[in-house]
C-alpha positions, 0 to 999 in steps of 0.5 A: 252624569257619572258613568265609566268614562267619568270613573276612568277619567278620575282614575286618570287623574288620581295617578297623575297626582301620585307622579306630581307627589313623587316630584315633590309638589306641595299641592297638585291638581290634575284636570283630565278633560276627554271628548268623543266629538263628531261633526258633520259639515255641509256646504252648497246644499251637499254634505261635504265632511263627516268627522269624529275624534276622540281627545284627551288632554291632561293638565297638572298644576304643580305646586311648590310653596308659592310658586305654580307650575302648569303643564299639559300632555295627551299621553295617558301612560305611566311614562307620559304621566311622570314627564307631565309631572317632571315638566310641571315641577321644572316649571314651578321652580322657575316661576315668581312666587304669586304673593297672594297664592291662596292654595288649592280648593277645598273638597265641596258637595257635589250633586249629580246634574242627570240633565246634562247627559243625554244617551242619544246624542252620545249615541249620534250616528252620522245617519241622525246628523245627516237626516238633520242636515238634509231637513235644512237642506230641503228647506233651502231648496224649497226657498231657492237658496243655498245652505251651509253650516254643520251639525255636531254632536259630543261627549265631553268628560271632565275629572278633577283631583287635587291633593286636598281631596277634591274628587269631582267627575262627570259626563255631559253631552252637547249637540249644536246645528247652525246654518247659514243660507245664501240667496242668489241676490245677495241675501243671507240668513241665519239660524242655530240651536243647541241642546243637551239631546240632539234629538230635541234640535228641530232641523226643519225649523232651523232650515226655514228660519235661515232660508226664509231670511236669505230670501227676505235679505235680498237686494238689501239697500243702504240706510244712513248710520246714526241711532235707531230702535232696534229689536235684537233676536236671540243670536244677537242678545247672545253677544250682549250676555257673552261681553258683559259676563267677560267685561263685568261679571267676573270677580277678577275684573272687579278686583282689577277695577276694570268692571262696570259692576257695582253691588247694588247699582241698577245698570239695566232696565227693570226687565233685565234679570240674569243668573248664572245657573250650571244645574238649569236644565233649559241650558247646557248643564255642568255640575262643578267647575275646571277646579272640581268646585261645585257650581253655584247659582249666582244672581248677576242682575236682578231687575237691572240691579247688580247683585253678584259676580262669579268666583274662582278659589283665587279671587274667592280668597282675595274676598274671603268668600267661597269659590262660586264655582266658575274657575277655568282650566289653569293657567288662567289669566282671565279669572272666572267666567259665567258659563251658564247664563240664563236670562229672564223671558218677558211677556212679549211675541216676536210680533209684539216686539217688531209692532212696538217700533215706529221707525228702527231696525231687526238685527239678527246677529252681530259678528266681528265684536271688540270691546272698546271700553271694558268699564263703560261696556262699549263695544264695536261690532257689525250686523251680519245675516239679516237687518231689516228697516221696521216702520209702523211696526211692520218690516218694510225691507232688508238693509245692508250691514251696519257698523255699530260702537254701542255701550251695552250697559246703555242697551240693557239700560234702554231695554222696553220689552223682552220676548216670552220665548227663549232659545238655547245657544252656544256662547263664548264658552259655555251655553247661554239662554236668552230671549229676543229684546226691544231696545230704545236705542243702538248707535250705528256708525257706519255702513257697508256698500255690499 
């Protein structure tokens, strides 16, 4: 979505280039990121904070031969831009040369993505967010629990201009409502929804989901650690996709030999297909990356088989291919990242997922997750906000949170059912569209007392 904000941001980026040229840059890239963000936060079933802020960040990548300096600033006046260029030039003069420096990207055709922008979100008022929070709190009151969380709405404008002719600009909107409900007997429940359009977020349904879970998890009991078949709800599946994207589906990870990806290798069940698609309207779309390169649809897994990884301009030059439009703001030691992962839906209902467990666990979400072995995608973490024992296909009661150490590759290889419904959620860096899944086994290595 291009509007006056996008045009102003692009004009600002072009002004930065002029200052970089004056400082003697052989190449230069100006990235302007501006946001109008608002947040309504609630705790103890009361709104306690409503804040709004407007920020502008200008990122300049200054190239002198094979030396690259990066500097950032929040100033938009000419003196501030001149100082930004001088700082970036000074950095470029003292850093080591990059022997594999491939240069800044060339222009690519960029199409507008209308689905990325919703006027209702851009114009969202504190009253709109308060109405959503009120619905969450009403559900908590009815269930006899206490609600906590936040409802955010924002407009993000990104513009990129470089000395090779890249000119990209656009504005998108993102809204997110998340809530945790806490019960008097130690129970807790979680619910979340993200969307381009804040008005499609069903606050009342999220409030009921979290509140019902908080009631259902009261007086949880401990169970023994061990391997259990599991149903992972969407909030837990997000962590699978984020970790797989971070550890493996980056071209830099492959080039450095730390990725599990081998094109053509089968690593997942036939039921697992994942793409990264910045134009998919079910997610949180964006038309180009932070280098101003058009986003391409990349198939990561097709029926469990590795089909591709994402590239930025530097990793693409290394492999002599085109960037897929997955560059992050410089300086970026992490390489490209899939920001718009979408997992294919299956055919199972929620009840069918749970009904397939003879004796296993239903897991709402994970937290404190950290990689242990990148190449095997072994991750450790804990369950949170709703873990239940299932016997004979029926939920029999809540259990205390468990610690796990699990290969996410083994997890997706053992996928036996996928839900037909999906949720749009915020991931590590971007949006993720995911269904719930049932897995043959999950390795829980420890228990908690509380």
